Backbone as JSON Lines, residues from 0, in Angstrom:
{"i":0,"aa":"L","n":[-259.45,224.9,-3.91],"ca":[-258.86,223.71,-3.68],"c":[-259.25,222.81,-2.59]}
{"i":1,"aa":"G","n":[-260.49,223.97,-1.51],"ca":[-260.76,223.34,-0.56],"c":[-262.25,222.98,-0.84]}
{"i":2,"aa":"S","n":[-263.05,223.19,-1.65],"ca":[-264.28,222.15,-2.11],"c":[-263.59,220.84,-3.23]}
{"i":3,"aa":"G","n":[-262.75,220.97,-3.65],"ca":[-262.04,220.02,-4.62],"c":[-261.82,219.24,-3.08]}
{"i":4,"aa":"G","n":[-261.15,219.25,-2.15],"ca":[-260.7,218.26,-1.8],"c":[-261.73,217.6,-0.7]}
{"i":5,"aa":"L","n":[-262.81,218.54,-0.21],"ca":[-264.12,217.53,0.12],"c":[-264.98,217.34,-0.98]}
{"i":6,"aa":"R","n":[-264.64,217.54,-2.36],"ca":[-266.02,216.75,-2.43],"c":[-265.27,215.15,-2.78]}
{"i":7,"aa":"L","n":[-263.36,215.33,-2.86],"ca":[-263.05,213.99,-3.23],"c":[-263.35,213.21,-1.99]}
{"i":8,"aa":"V","n":[-263.24,213.56,-0.29],"ca":[-263.55,212.79,0.26],"c":[-265.32,212.28,0.13]}
{"i":9,"aa":"N","n":[-265.84,213.48,0.15],"ca":[-267.72,212.64,0.2],"c":[-267.75,211.69,-1.11]}
{"i":10,"aa":"A","n":[-266.88,211.94,-2.29],"ca":[-266.93,210.77,-2.98],"c":[-267.16,209.44,-2.7]}
{"i":11,"aa":"A","n":[-265.46,209.74,-1.75],"ca":[-265.13,208.06,-1.51],"c":[-265.97,207.79,-0.11]}
{"i":12,"aa":"A","n":[-266.41,208.77,0.56],"ca":[-267.31,208.27,1.76],"c":[-268.64,208.14,0.81]}
{"i":13,"aa":"A","n":[-269.26,208.48,0.63],"ca":[-270.4,207.73,-0.7],"c":[-270.01,206.47,-0.86]}
{"i":14,"aa":"L","n":[-269.02,206.18,-1.26],"ca":[-268.75,205.16,-2.42],"c":[-268.52,203.92,-1.4]}
{"i":15,"aa":"A","n":[-268.0,204.08,0.33],"ca":[-267.98,203.34,1.19],"c":[-269.39,202.94,1.55]}
{"i":16,"aa":"T","n":[-269.87,204.29,1.86],"ca":[-271.17,203.95,2.42],"c":[-272.55,203.18,1.54]}
{"i":17,"aa":"A","n":[-272.09,203.41,0.03],"ca":[-272.69,202.41,-0.5],"c":[-272.53,200.76,-0.74]}
{"i":18,"aa":"A","n":[-271.31,201.01,-0.31],"ca":[-270.88,199.22,-0.56],"c":[-271.51,198.66,0.22]}
{"i":19,"aa":"V","n":[-271.2,199.56,1.95],"ca":[-271.71,199.24,3.41],"c":[-272.69,198.45,3.56]}
{"i":20,"aa":"I","n":[-273.61,199.23,3.26],"ca":[-275.6,199.79,3.3],"c":[-275.69,198.67,2.2]}
{"i":21,"aa":"T","n":[-275.19,198.49,1.12],"ca":[-275.59,197.22,0.08],"c":[-275.71,195.89,0.07]}
{"i":22,"aa":"R","n":[-274.4,195.83,1.15],"ca":[-274.17,194.47,1.29],"c":[-274.46,194.22,3.0]}
{"i":23,"aa":"A","n":[-275.26,195.0,3.6],"ca":[-275.77,194.51,4.76],"c":[-277.62,195.02,4.49]}
{"i":24,"aa":"L","n":[-278.01,195.53,3.16],"ca":[-279.8,195.14,3.35],"c":[-279.91,194.58,2.47]}
{"i":25,"aa":"G","n":[-278.42,193.85,1.49],"ca":[-279.21,193.78,0.19],"c":[-279.64,194.44,-0.85]}
{"i":26,"aa":"A","n":[-279.98,193.58,-1.71],"ca":[-280.41,194.93,-3.1],"c":[-281.82,195.27,-2.43]}
{"i":27,"aa":"E","n":[-282.54,193.87,-2.53],"ca":[-283.91,194.87,-2.09],"c":[-283.63,195.95,-0.99]}
{"i":28,"aa":"G","n":[-283.65,195.57,-0.15],"ca":[-283.48,196.86,1.12],"c":[-282.71,197.84,0.66]}
{"i":29,"aa":"F","n":[-281.78,197.81,-0.24],"ca":[-281.25,199.01,-0.5],"c":[-281.82,199.8,-1.65]}
{"i":30,"aa":"G","n":[-282.19,199.66,-2.22],"ca":[-283.41,199.72,-3.14],"c":[-284.95,200.4,-2.6]}
{"i":31,"aa":"I","n":[-285.17,199.7,-1.58],"ca":[-286.14,200.58,-0.39],"c":[-285.71,202.16,-0.28]}
{"i":32,"aa":"Y","n":[-284.19,201.56,0.44],"ca":[-284.08,202.66,0.98],"c":[-283.51,204.16,0.08]}
{"i":33,"aa":"A","n":[-282.92,204.25,-1.05],"ca":[-282.64,204.89,-2.36],"c":[-283.52,205.22,-2.47]}
{"i":34,"aa":"I","n":[-284.88,204.54,-2.98],"ca":[-286.15,205.46,-3.27],"c":[-286.56,206.3,-2.51]}
{"i":35,"aa":"A","n":[-286.88,205.92,-1.33],"ca":[-287.57,206.71,-0.07],"c":[-286.29,208.12,0.27]}
{"i":36,"aa":"L","n":[-285.24,207.4,0.59],"ca":[-284.19,208.64,-0.03],"c":[-284.27,209.6,-1.13]}
{"i":37,"aa":"S","n":[-284.71,209.55,-2.28],"ca":[-284.82,210.45,-3.91],"c":[-286.23,210.92,-3.24]}
{"i":38,"aa":"W","n":[-287.54,210.17,-2.82],"ca":[-288.24,211.07,-2.37],"c":[-288.43,212.02,-1.19]}
{"i":39,"aa":"V","n":[-287.77,212.08,-0.58],"ca":[-288.03,213.16,1.1],"c":[-287.12,214.19,0.07]}
{"i":40,"aa":"S","n":[-285.73,213.51,-0.18],"ca":[-284.85,215.14,-0.85],"c":[-285.66,215.92,-1.73]}
{"i":41,"aa":"I","n":[-286.95,215.08,-2.86],"ca":[-287.59,215.86,-3.57],"c":[-288.81,216.79,-3.08]}
{"i":42,"aa":"L","n":[-289.14,215.91,-1.77],"ca":[-289.93,216.63,-1.22],"c":[-289.52,218.28,-0.14]}
{"i":43,"aa":"A","n":[-288.16,217.73,-0.01],"ca":[-287.17,219.03,0.92],"c":[-286.75,220.31,-0.4]}
{"i":44,"aa":"I","n":[-287.42,219.95,-1.44],"ca":[-287.28,221.15,-2.59],"c":[-287.94,222.62,-2.31]}
{"i":45,"aa":"P","n":[-289.43,222.33,-2.63],"ca":[-290.04,223.3,-2.59],"c":[-289.98,224.28,-1.16]}
{"i":46,"aa":"S","n":[-289.51,223.74,0.0],"ca":[-288.85,225.19,1.21],"c":[-287.85,225.76,1.26]}
{"i":47,"aa":"Q","n":[-287.16,225.34,0.01],"ca":[-285.87,226.23,0.17],"c":[-286.74,227.5,-1.09]}
{"i":48,"aa":"L","n":[-286.99,226.97,-2.37],"ca":[-286.99,228.54,-2.97],"c":[-286.18,229.11,-3.84]}
{"i":49,"aa":"G","n":[-284.97,228.65,-3.94],"ca":[-284.13,229.97,-4.47],"c":[-283.28,230.95,-2.95]}
{"i":50,"aa":"L","n":[-283.9,230.35,-2.25],"ca":[-283.36,231.02,-1.07],"c":[-282.43,231.11,-0.78]}
{"i":51,"aa":"P","n":[-281.18,230.11,-0.76],"ca":[-280.09,229.99,-0.73],"c":[-279.15,231.15,-1.39]}
{"i":52,"aa":"T","n":[-279.72,230.83,-2.81],"ca":[-279.42,232.03,-3.55],"c":[-279.33,233.5,-2.77]}
{"i":53,"aa":"I","n":[-280.45,234.03,-2.74],"ca":[-280.85,234.51,-2.15],"c":[-279.62,235.19,-0.76]}
{"i":54,"aa":"L","n":[-279.76,234.23,-0.1],"ca":[-278.29,234.39,1.43],"c":[-277.21,234.82,0.97]}
{"i":55,"aa":"V","n":[-276.89,233.77,-0.1],"ca":[-275.41,233.96,-0.32],"c":[-275.34,235.59,-1.07]}
{"i":56,"aa":"R","n":[-276.42,236.11,-1.51],"ca":[-275.91,237.16,-2.45],"c":[-276.04,238.24,-1.34]}
{"i":57,"aa":"E","n":[-277.3,238.13,-0.05],"ca":[-277.53,239.07,0.86],"c":[-276.34,239.18,1.68]}
{"i":58,"aa":"A","n":[-275.81,237.42,2.11],"ca":[-274.51,238.24,3.16],"c":[-273.17,238.5,2.76]}
{"i":59,"aa":"S","n":[-273.61,238.72,1.22],"ca":[-271.9,238.76,0.41],"c":[-272.02,240.05,1.23]}
{"i":60,"aa":"E","n":[-273.37,241.36,0.24],"ca":[-273.57,242.47,0.04],"c":[-273.53,242.8,1.99]}
{"i":61,"aa":"G","n":[-274.16,242.31,3.39],"ca":[-273.96,242.71,4.2],"c":[-272.38,242.61,4.84]}
{"i":62,"aa":"S","n":[-271.61,241.66,4.57],"ca":[-270.52,241.14,5.55],"c":[-269.35,242.69,4.41]}
{"i":63,"aa":"V","n":[-269.59,243.46,3.1],"ca":[-268.85,244.04,2.29],"c":[-269.13,246.0,3.38]}
{"i":64,"aa":"S","n":[-270.48,245.83,3.28],"ca":[-271.72,247.0,4.05],"c":[-271.33,247.39,5.5]}
{"i":65,"aa":"G","n":[-271.39,245.95,6.15],"ca":[-271.35,246.08,7.64],"c":[-272.81,246.51,7.73]}
{"i":66,"aa":"E","n":[-274.04,246.09,7.58],"ca":[-275.94,246.63,7.53],"c":[-276.32,245.63,7.7]}
{"i":67,"aa":"W","n":[-276.11,245.2,8.8],"ca":[-276.72,243.33,8.95],"c":[-278.18,243.3,9.21]}
{"i":68,"aa":"G","n":[-279.01,244.44,9.36],"ca":[-280.15,244.62,9.69],"c":[-281.24,243.83,8.5]}
{"i":69,"aa":"Q","n":[-280.79,244.03,7.14],"ca":[-281.63,243.37,5.97],"c":[-281.09,242.07,6.52]}
{"i":70,"aa":"L","n":[-279.7,241.76,6.41],"ca":[-279.56,240.25,6.14],"c":[-280.03,239.67,7.72]}
{"i":71,"aa":"R","n":[-280.57,239.99,8.69],"ca":[-280.95,239.3,10.16],"c":[-282.13,238.98,9.96]}
{"i":72,"aa":"G","n":[-282.93,240.06,9.24],"ca":[-284.43,240.12,8.85],"c":[-284.58,239.07,7.93]}
{"i":73,"aa":"L","n":[-283.99,238.78,6.52],"ca":[-283.99,237.92,5.95],"c":[-283.86,236.66,6.71]}
{"i":74,"aa":"V","n":[-282.37,236.31,7.23],"ca":[-282.74,234.93,7.48],"c":[-284.13,234.11,8.77]}
{"i":75,"aa":"H","n":[-284.41,235.55,9.16],"ca":[-284.9,235.54,9.83],"c":[-286.42,234.81,9.14]}
{"i":76,"aa":"R","n":[-287.02,235.12,8.37],"ca":[-288.02,235.25,7.75],"c":[-287.65,234.2,6.47]}
{"i":77,"aa":"S","n":[-286.87,234.14,6.2],"ca":[-286.38,232.51,5.49],"c":[-286.67,231.18,6.46]}
{"i":78,"aa":"T","n":[-285.73,231.85,7.55],"ca":[-285.94,230.03,8.29],"c":[-287.69,229.85,8.84]}
{"i":79,"aa":"Q","n":[-287.98,230.74,8.75],"ca":[-289.99,230.74,9.38],"c":[-290.47,230.1,8.34]}
{"i":80,"aa":"F","n":[-290.04,230.24,6.53],"ca":[-290.62,230.24,5.78],"c":[-290.01,228.59,5.11]}
{"i":81,"aa":"A","n":[-288.79,228.12,5.51],"ca":[-288.12,226.43,5.06],"c":[-288.79,225.72,6.07]}
{"i":82,"aa":"V","n":[-288.98,226.59,7.66],"ca":[-290.04,226.14,8.81],"c":[-291.14,225.35,8.1]}
{"i":83,"aa":"A","n":[-291.97,226.26,8.09],"ca":[-293.57,226.09,7.89],"c":[-293.52,225.6,6.77]}
{"i":84,"aa":"V","n":[-292.98,225.09,4.78],"ca":[-293.38,224.57,4.55],"c":[-292.47,222.96,4.19]}
{"i":85,"aa":"A","n":[-291.63,223.01,4.83],"ca":[-291.39,221.85,5.24],"c":[-291.82,220.77,5.84]}
{"i":86,"aa":"A","n":[-292.33,221.73,7.33],"ca":[-293.27,220.33,7.95],"c":[-294.68,220.48,7.25]}
{"i":87,"aa":"V","n":[-294.95,221.56,6.74],"ca":[-296.25,221.0,5.81],"c":[-295.75,219.49,4.53]}
{"i":88,"aa":"S","n":[-295.0,219.9,3.95],"ca":[-294.24,218.73,3.59],"c":[-293.56,217.4,3.76]}
{"i":89,"aa":"A","n":[-293.84,217.59,5.57],"ca":[-293.45,216.07,6.4],"c":[-294.96,215.73,6.47]}
{"i":90,"aa":"A","n":[-295.73,216.69,7.27],"ca":[-296.86,216.02,7.86],"c":[-298.14,215.41,6.61]}
{"i":91,"aa":"G","n":[-297.38,216.3,5.5],"ca":[-298.5,215.63,4.19],"c":[-298.04,214.03,4.16]}
{"i":92,"aa":"L","n":[-296.59,214.22,4.26],"ca":[-296.19,212.98,3.92],"c":[-296.61,211.2,4.95]}
{"i":93,"aa":"V","n":[-296.32,212.13,6.21],"ca":[-297.2,211.01,7.57],"c":[-298.76,210.43,7.05]}
{"i":94,"aa":"V","n":[-299.37,212.02,7.3],"ca":[-301.1,211.5,6.76],"c":[-301.2,210.92,5.96]}
{"i":95,"aa":"A","n":[-300.57,211.17,4.86],"ca":[-300.96,210.15,3.38],"c":[-300.13,208.55,3.32]}
{"i":96,"aa":"L","n":[-299.45,208.16,4.38],"ca":[-298.82,207.16,4.56],"c":[-300.3,206.53,5.54]}
{"i":97,"aa":"W","n":[-300.16,207.0,6.36],"ca":[-300.91,206.43,7.86],"c":[-302.2,207.02,7.36]}
{"i":98,"aa":"S","n":[-303.01,207.13,6.32],"ca":[-304.49,207.88,6.01],"c":[-304.9,206.26,5.14]}
{"i":99,"aa":"G","n":[-303.56,206.07,4.76],"ca":[-304.34,205.34,3.53],"c":[-304.22,205.3,2.22]}
{"i":100,"aa":"V","n":[-304.24,207.12,2.29],"ca":[-304.0,207.48,0.83],"c":[-302.82,206.91,-0.08]}
{"i":101,"aa":"V","n":[-301.79,206.93,0.63],"ca":[-300.75,206.19,-0.53],"c":[-300.65,205.14,0.18]}
{"i":102,"aa":"R","n":[-300.47,203.79,-0.5],"ca":[-300.16,202.28,-0.23],"c":[-299.17,201.62,-0.74]}
{"i":103,"aa":"L","n":[-298.87,201.62,0.17],"ca":[-297.25,201.01,-0.36],"c":[-296.72,199.55,0.88]}
{"i":104,"aa":"E","n":[-295.95,198.77,0.64],"ca":[-295.7,198.12,1.73],"c":[-295.08,198.42,2.9]}
{"i":105,"aa":"P","n":[-295.16,198.1,4.15],"ca":[-294.98,198.54,5.35],"c":[-293.81,198.98,5.3]}
{"i":106,"aa":"V","n":[-293.04,198.28,5.35],"ca":[-290.69,198.18,4.95],"c":[-290.73,199.83,4.28]}
{"i":107,"aa":"M","n":[-291.75,199.9,3.0],"ca":[-291.13,201.35,2.45],"c":[-292.22,202.38,3.44]}
{"i":108,"aa":"S","n":[-293.21,202.26,3.83],"ca":[-293.91,203.09,4.87],"c":[-293.03,203.63,5.75]}
{"i":109,"aa":"L","n":[-292.26,202.62,6.55],"ca":[-291.77,203.27,7.95],"c":[-290.49,203.87,7.03]}
{"i":110,"aa":"T","n":[-289.7,203.86,6.63],"ca":[-288.8,204.02,5.89],"c":[-288.69,205.44,5.49]}
{"i":111,"aa":"L","n":[-290.41,206.05,5.18],"ca":[-290.63,207.02,4.66],"c":[-290.92,207.74,5.68]}
{"i":112,"aa":"L","n":[-291.67,207.26,6.75],"ca":[-292.06,207.74,7.84],"c":[-290.42,208.2,8.47]}
{"i":113,"aa":"A","n":[-289.57,207.48,8.35],"ca":[-288.65,207.86,8.96],"c":[-287.9,208.8,8.28]}
{"i":114,"aa":"G","n":[-288.13,209.09,7.47],"ca":[-287.35,209.93,6.53],"c":[-287.9,211.62,6.39]}
{"i":115,"aa":"A","n":[-289.2,211.45,6.84],"ca":[-289.98,212.65,7.05],"c":[-289.48,213.76,8.36]}
{"i":116,"aa":"F","n":[-288.11,213.49,8.78],"ca":[-287.62,214.36,9.6],"c":[-286.68,214.51,9.04]}
{"i":117,"aa":"F","n":[-286.46,214.0,7.55],"ca":[-284.9,214.24,7.09],"c":[-285.15,215.64,5.85]}
{"i":118,"aa":"I","n":[-286.22,216.1,6.14],"ca":[-286.81,217.29,5.19],"c":[-286.66,218.41,5.76]}
{"i":119,"aa":"P","n":[-287.26,218.9,7.11],"ca":[-286.65,220.24,8.06],"c":[-285.37,220.43,7.72]}
{"i":120,"aa":"I","n":[-284.62,218.86,8.29],"ca":[-283.23,219.39,8.38],"c":[-282.31,219.72,7.54]}
{"i":121,"aa":"V","n":[-283.18,218.9,5.93],"ca":[-281.92,219.44,5.12],"c":[-282.75,220.93,4.45]}
{"i":122,"aa":"S","n":[-283.63,221.4,4.58],"ca":[-283.57,222.61,4.63],"c":[-283.09,223.66,4.65]}
{"i":123,"aa":"L","n":[-283.38,223.46,6.28],"ca":[-282.47,224.56,7.5],"c":[-281.07,224.12,6.91]}
{"i":124,"aa":"G","n":[-280.55,223.59,6.74],"ca":[-278.61,223.02,6.48],"c":[-278.44,224.06,5.14]}
{"i":125,"aa":"A","n":[-279.07,223.94,4.24],"ca":[-278.75,224.35,2.94],"c":[-279.0,225.98,3.16]}
{"i":126,"aa":"L","n":[-280.22,226.54,3.45],"ca":[-280.34,227.69,4.89],"c":[-278.76,228.42,5.21]}
{"i":127,"aa":"R","n":[-278.35,227.09,6.07],"ca":[-277.11,227.67,6.72],"c":[-275.73,227.59,5.7]}
{"i":128,"aa":"S","n":[-275.92,226.85,5.08],"ca":[-274.34,226.63,4.35],"c":[-274.66,227.75,3.44]}
{"i":129,"aa":"A","n":[-275.52,228.28,2.68],"ca":[-275.62,229.4,1.85],"c":[-275.0,230.16,2.81]}
{"i":130,"aa":"L","n":[-275.77,230.95,3.63],"ca":[-275.17,232.19,4.81],"c":[-273.92,232.13,4.89]}
{"i":131,"aa":"L","n":[-272.87,230.35,5.56],"ca":[-271.36,230.66,5.2],"c":[-271.1,230.85,3.6]}
{"i":132,"aa":"R","n":[-271.0,230.44,2.94],"ca":[-270.87,231.0,1.59],"c":[-270.51,232.58,1.27]}
{"i":133,"aa":"G","n":[-271.93,232.66,1.44],"ca":[-271.92,234.7,1.27],"c":[-271.41,235.18,2.14]}
{"i":134,"aa":"L","n":[-270.68,234.42,3.78],"ca":[-270.08,235.27,4.31],"c":[-268.47,235.27,4.08]}
{"i":135,"aa":"G","n":[-268.13,234.35,2.76],"ca":[-266.97,234.2,2.56],"c":[-266.24,232.46,3.21]}
{"i":136,"aa":"R","n":[-267.05,231.4,3.39],"ca":[-266.3,231.2,4.03],"c":[-267.17,229.47,3.56]}
{"i":137,"aa":"V","n":[-266.79,229.51,2.08],"ca":[-266.66,228.91,1.23],"c":[-266.52,226.99,1.74]}
{"i":138,"aa":"T","n":[-265.03,226.9,1.94],"ca":[-265.36,225.78,2.67],"c":[-266.1,225.36,3.97]}
{"i":139,"aa":"L","n":[-265.78,226.01,4.75],"ca":[-267.03,226.22,5.83],"c":[-268.33,226.13,5.34]}
{"i":140,"aa":"G","n":[-268.56,226.28,4.98],"ca":[-269.88,226.29,4.27],"c":[-270.52,225.12,3.63]}
{"i":141,"aa":"Q","n":[-269.78,224.19,2.92],"ca":[-269.13,222.85,2.82],"c":[-269.66,221.63,3.42]}
{"i":142,"aa":"L","n":[-269.12,222.1,4.53],"ca":[-268.49,220.91,5.34],"c":[-269.49,219.98,6.02]}
{"i":143,"aa":"P","n":[-270.63,220.88,6.44],"ca":[-271.68,219.77,6.91],"c":[-272.31,218.89,5.74]}
{"i":144,"aa":"D","n":[-272.31,219.44,4.69],"ca":[-273.29,218.34,3.86],"c":[-272.57,218.11,3.15]}
{"i":145,"aa":"L","n":[-270.99,218.12,2.9],"ca":[-270.04,217.3,2.15],"c":[-269.1,216.08,2.81]}
{"i":146,"aa":"I","n":[-268.99,216.16,4.31],"ca":[-268.22,215.73,5.04],"c":[-269.1,214.93,6.11]}
{"i":147,"aa":"V","n":[-269.58,216.03,6.93],"ca":[-270.13,215.37,8.48],"c":[-271.41,214.35,8.49]}
{"i":148,"aa":"R","n":[-271.76,214.73,7.63],"ca":[-273.65,214.53,7.36],"c":[-272.81,212.96,6.22]}
{"i":149,"aa":"P","n":[-272.09,212.65,5.34],"ca":[-271.75,211.78,5.01],"c":[-270.95,210.4,5.83]}
{"i":150,"aa":"V","n":[-269.72,211.27,6.2],"ca":[-268.88,210.19,7.12],"c":[-269.38,210.15,8.45]}
{"i":151,"aa":"G","n":[-270.37,210.68,9.05],"ca":[-271.27,210.35,9.93],"c":[-272.07,209.15,9.99]}
{"i":152,"aa":"F","n":[-272.64,209.21,8.49],"ca":[-273.52,208.3,8.06],"c":[-273.22,207.16,8.0]}
{"i":153,"aa":"L","n":[-271.94,206.87,7.62],"ca":[-270.94,205.71,7.72],"c":[-270.21,205.49,8.65]}
{"i":154,"aa":"A","n":[-270.09,206.09,9.64],"ca":[-269.46,205.69,10.96],"c":[-270.44,204.99,11.66]}
{"i":155,"aa":"L","n":[-272.06,206.14,12.07],"ca":[-272.99,205.38,12.45],"c":[-273.57,203.98,12.1]}
{"i":156,"aa":"I","n":[-273.51,203.61,11.0],"ca":[-273.5,202.32,10.2],"c":[-272.94,201.79,10.6]}
{"i":157,"aa":"L","n":[-271.2,201.35,10.78],"ca":[-270.31,200.7,10.69],"c":[-270.67,200.07,12.66]}
{"i":158,"aa":"L","n":[-270.72,201.47,13.39],"ca":[-270.85,200.83,14.33],"c":[-271.98,200.34,15.22]}
{"i":159,"aa":"F","n":[-273.16,200.44,14.25],"ca":[-274.87,199.83,14.06],"c":[-274.31,198.07,13.59]}
{"i":160,"aa":"L","n":[-273.41,198.44,13.07],"ca":[-273.08,196.78,12.34],"c":[-272.19,195.92,13.81]}
{"i":161,"aa":"A","n":[-270.82,196.28,13.73],"ca":[-270.49,196.24,14.61],"c":[-270.72,195.74,16.4]}
{"i":162,"aa":"A","n":[-271.63,197.0,16.41],"ca":[-273.12,196.1,17.82],"c":[-273.97,194.43,17.75]}
{"i":163,"aa":"G","n":[-273.52,194.16,16.33],"ca":[-274.36,193.08,15.66],"c":[-275.8,193.0,15.64]}
{"i":164,"aa":"L","n":[-276.22,194.8,15.23],"ca":[-277.44,194.89,15.49],"c":[-278.13,194.78,14.27]}
{"i":165,"aa":"P","n":[-279.11,194.17,13.65],"ca":[-279.52,193.65,12.27],"c":[-279.97,195.77,11.58]}
{"i":166,"aa":"L","n":[-279.42,195.3,10.15],"ca":[-279.64,196.68,9.79],"c":[-281.02,196.9,8.42]}
{"i":167,"aa":"S","n":[-281.92,197.59,8.93],"ca":[-282.86,197.44,7.7],"c":[-283.33,198.88,7.36]}
{"i":168,"aa":"P","n":[-283.91,198.97,6.56],"ca":[-283.56,199.97,5.65],"c":[-284.72,201.33,6.39]}
{"i":169,"aa":"P","n":[-285.53,201.29,7.62],"ca":[-286.36,202.7,8.29],"c":[-285.58,202.62,9.02]}
{"i":170,"aa":"T","n":[-283.8,201.91,9.43],"ca":[-283.41,201.73,10.58],"c":[-281.8,202.99,9.73]}
{"i":171,"aa":"A","n":[-281.47,202.7,8.58],"ca":[-280.67,203.3,7.95],"c":[-281.35,204.47,7.18]}
{"i":172,"aa":"M","n":[-282.9,205.1,7.3],"ca":[-282.58,206.32,7.32],"c":[-282.98,206.79,8.08]}
{"i":173,"aa":"A","n":[-283.33,206.41,9.7],"ca":[-283.14,207.08,10.83],"c":[-281.7,207.6,11.2]}
{"i":174,"aa":"L","n":[-280.83,206.28,10.71],"ca":[-279.43,206.53,10.98],"c":[-278.76,207.52,10.18]}
{"i":175,"aa":"H","n":[-279.32,207.98,9.08],"ca":[-279.17,209.31,8.0],"c":[-279.7,210.67,8.23]}
{"i":176,"aa":"V","n":[-281.18,210.03,9.18],"ca":[-281.39,211.41,9.74],"c":[-280.65,212.17,10.88]}
{"i":177,"aa":"G","n":[-280.22,211.06,11.68],"ca":[-279.36,211.53,13.15],"c":[-278.13,212.3,12.36]}
{"i":178,"aa":"A","n":[-277.22,211.55,11.41],"ca":[-276.12,212.31,10.33],"c":[-276.16,213.68,9.98]}
{"i":179,"aa":"A","n":[-277.51,213.55,9.32],"ca":[-277.73,215.11,9.15],"c":[-277.83,216.13,10.16]}
{"i":180,"aa":"A","n":[-278.55,215.6,10.74],"ca":[-279.57,216.79,12.19],"c":[-277.42,216.83,12.94]}
{"i":181,"aa":"A","n":[-276.69,216.06,12.46],"ca":[-275.59,216.21,12.95],"c":[-274.36,217.52,12.72]}
{"i":182,"aa":"G","n":[-275.03,217.27,10.84],"ca":[-274.66,218.34,9.94],"c":[-274.82,219.46,10.16]}
{"i":183,"aa":"F","n":[-276.08,219.56,10.21],"ca":[-277.16,220.57,10.84],"c":[-276.69,221.24,12.09]}
{"i":184,"aa":"A","n":[-276.29,220.8,13.07],"ca":[-276.23,221.44,14.79],"c":[-274.47,222.01,14.24]}
{"i":185,"aa":"I","n":[-273.82,221.24,13.37],"ca":[-272.1,222.04,13.42],"c":[-272.35,223.43,11.91]}
{"i":186,"aa":"G","n":[-273.31,222.83,10.96],"ca":[-273.59,224.13,10.23],"c":[-274.15,225.43,11.21]}
{"i":187,"aa":"A","n":[-274.81,225.18,12.41],"ca":[-275.71,226.09,12.94],"c":[-274.38,226.75,13.84]}
{"i":188,"aa":"W","n":[-273.26,225.93,14.33],"ca":[-272.49,226.5,15.17],"c":[-271.45,227.52,14.43]}
{"i":189,"aa":"L","n":[-271.27,226.77,13.0],"ca":[-270.01,227.37,12.46],"c":[-270.82,228.91,12.21]}
{"i":190,"aa":"V","n":[-272.22,228.83,11.43],"ca":[-272.43,230.62,11.19],"c":[-272.78,231.62,12.22]}
{"i":191,"aa":"W","n":[-272.86,230.67,13.28],"ca":[-272.86,231.45,14.96],"c":[-271.48,231.86,15.08]}
{"i":192,"aa":"R","n":[-270.32,231.49,14.75],"ca":[-268.99,231.62,15.13],"c":[-268.59,232.33,13.88]}
{"i":193,"aa":"S","n":[-268.95,232.76,12.55],"ca":[-268.61,233.57,11.78],"c":[-269.5,234.9,11.74]}
{"i":194,"aa":"L","n":[-270.63,234.57,12.56],"ca":[-270.96,236.11,12.48],"c":[-270.45,237.03,13.22]}
{"i":195,"aa":"P","n":[-270.62,238.46,12.52],"ca":[-270.07,239.38,14.06],"c":[-271.07,239.72,14.72]}
{"i":196,"aa":"P","n":[-270.13,240.18,16.06],"ca":[-271.27,240.62,16.78],"c":[-272.26,241.57,16.5]}
{"i":197,"aa":"T","n":[-272.03,242.65,15.73],"ca":[-272.81,243.84,15.54],"c":[-273.9,242.83,14.85]}
{"i":198,"aa":"Y","n":[-274.24,241.75,14.16],"ca":[-274.82,241.2,13.62],"c":[-276.27,241.17,14.89]}
{"i":199,"aa":"Y","n":[-275.69,240.65,15.67],"ca":[-276.55,240.6,17.08],"c":[-277.5,241.3,17.61]}
């Protein structure tokens, strides 16, 4: 029920965001933003490689057995791996755009450059979400991605437009990155609150 409720709110926020951002950017601007978001989301996939699934399993096992050493090591190493691969993906994107290897329209290039910051945030957020789900906090584990990020993104867009500032695809991507960062921060705090003192 909790997951269903979160998904309903997420769907409503996504619909409202799509309506607002399409009206603000226009069809072409929204298309540029959507394509850029799709590309950075794809580039974030290699930095996970099934690690969230492993974390769910190991966190469940650790919460039952009370043996937290293996989970602590897994979290540490999976975070290192995700950061390294995400950094390579983001840096590769930036280098490809700046060097001219990939030649795109300036607006698309700027949107992708802003989206490069999205890659490590999403990768690390997926690990934190999996850890929460494995600890039995299934609803809380979905909160950052299903509620905080989309609702925060919508709120930032509305505040931006209310201030009379022009919205462009790169700016929309930057606002999305900011909302994703807020979701990650809340997810990390929830993990810290959910893990027992013996874990540390």
